[in-house]
C-alpha positions as CSV (number, residue, x, y, z in Angstrom):
1,M,12.3,-20.9,-14.8
2,V,14.2,-20.2,-12.1
3,L,16.8,-22.3,-10.1
4,N,19.8,-22.3,-7.6
5,L,22.8,-24.1,-8.5
6,H,25.9,-24.0,-5.9
7,F,29.2,-23.1,-7.9
8,D,31.1,-25.8,-6.3
9,H,29.4,-28.7,-7.5
10,P,31.5,-30.8,-10.1
11,D,28.9,-30.5,-12.8
12,Y,28.0,-26.9,-12.6
13,D,29.2,-25.9,-15.9
14,A,27.7,-29.3,-17.5
15,F,23.6,-28.1,-15.7
16,L,24.2,-24.3,-17.3
17,D,25.1,-26.1,-20.5
18,R,22.4,-27.9,-20.2
19,I,19.7,-25.2,-19.3
20,G,21.6,-23.1,-22.0
21,R,20.6,-25.7,-24.8
22,S,17.1,-26.0,-23.5
23,F,16.3,-22.4,-23.3
24,Q,18.2,-21.3,-26.4
25,Q,20.9,-19.7,-24.8
26,N,18.3,-17.4,-23.0
27,V,19.9,-17.6,-19.6
28,L,20.9,-15.1,-16.9
29,V,23.1,-16.2,-14.0
30,V,23.1,-13.9,-10.9
31,S,25.7,-15.0,-8.7
32,D,25.8,-14.0,-4.6
33,S,28.5,-11.9,-3.5
34,D,31.0,-14.9,-1.8
35,H,30.3,-16.8,-5.3
36,N,29.0,-20.1,-3.4
37,N,25.3,-19.6,-5.5
38,S,23.8,-18.8,-8.5
39,I,20.1,-18.1,-9.5
40,V,19.8,-19.2,-12.9
41,F,16.9,-17.6,-14.9
42,A,15.7,-19.1,-18.1
43,R,13.1,-18.3,-20.5
44,K,12.2,-19.6,-24.0
45,G,10.4,-16.5,-26.5
46,R,11.9,-13.1,-26.0
47,D,15.5,-12.2,-24.6
48,F,16.0,-10.9,-21.0
49,Q,16.0,-7.1,-21.4
50,L,16.3,-4.3,-19.6
51,D,13.7,-2.1,-21.6
52,Q,10.7,-4.7,-20.5
53,G,8.9,-3.1,-18.2
54,G,8.7,-4.4,-14.8
55,L,11.5,-7.0,-15.4
56,V,13.8,-5.5,-12.7
57,R,11.0,-3.3,-10.6
58,Q,9.4,-3.1,-7.0
59,P,6.1,-5.2,-7.3
60,H,3.3,-3.3,-6.8
61,A,2.2,-5.4,-3.8
62,L,5.6,-5.3,-2.2
63,D,5.3,-3.3,0.4
64,G,8.6,-0.6,0.8
65,G,10.0,-2.2,4.0
66,A,10.4,-5.4,2.1
67,A,11.4,-4.2,-1.1
68,G,14.0,-2.4,0.5
69,Q,15.6,-5.7,2.0
70,L,15.6,-7.3,-1.6
71,Q,16.7,-4.1,-3.0
72,R,20.6,-5.6,-3.5
73,A,19.2,-8.7,-4.9
74,F,17.1,-6.5,-7.6
75,D,20.0,-4.6,-8.4
76,R,22.4,-7.9,-8.6
77,I,19.7,-8.6,-11.2
78,K,19.9,-5.5,-13.1
79,T,24.0,-6.0,-13.0
80,A,23.8,-8.9,-14.7
81,L,21.5,-7.6,-17.3
82,L,23.7,-4.8,-18.2
83,H,26.9,-7.1,-18.4
84,Q,24.9,-9.4,-20.2
85,R,23.6,-7.0,-22.4
86,D,27.4,-5.4,-22.8
87,A,28.6,-8.8,-23.9
88,E,26.4,-9.3,-26.6
89,D,27.5,-5.9,-28.1
90,G,31.0,-7.0,-27.8
91,V,31.9,-4.7,-25.3
92,A,34.8,-6.2,-23.4
93,M,34.6,-5.3,-19.5
94,R,35.5,-6.9,-16.1
95,L,32.4,-8.4,-14.1
96,P,32.2,-7.4,-10.8
97,A,32.0,-10.2,-7.8
98,C,27.8,-10.3,-8.5
99,T,27.7,-11.5,-12.1
100,Q,28.8,-14.2,-14.1
101,P,28.3,-14.2,-17.8
């Protein structure tokens, strides 16, 4: 499941909690650089991992120009995955403006 949530919504935390419970906490939150919105990825089954080929790569059917326009978004997803993995490994780190745990 992929959805867009507005950070300033009064029920933002409740929404994330419900999504987490529904998907066994298998949730990845990627925020925009202004912290106005976040894109929430949730799935049942396998965890989100960088080593799953194709999770954060240019789709074959996407031409180079379009891929270039989307590269920053792909980079934010990859950064969120890295921070999530580090948090699971117990690595304390400061998150950049583009991610949220």
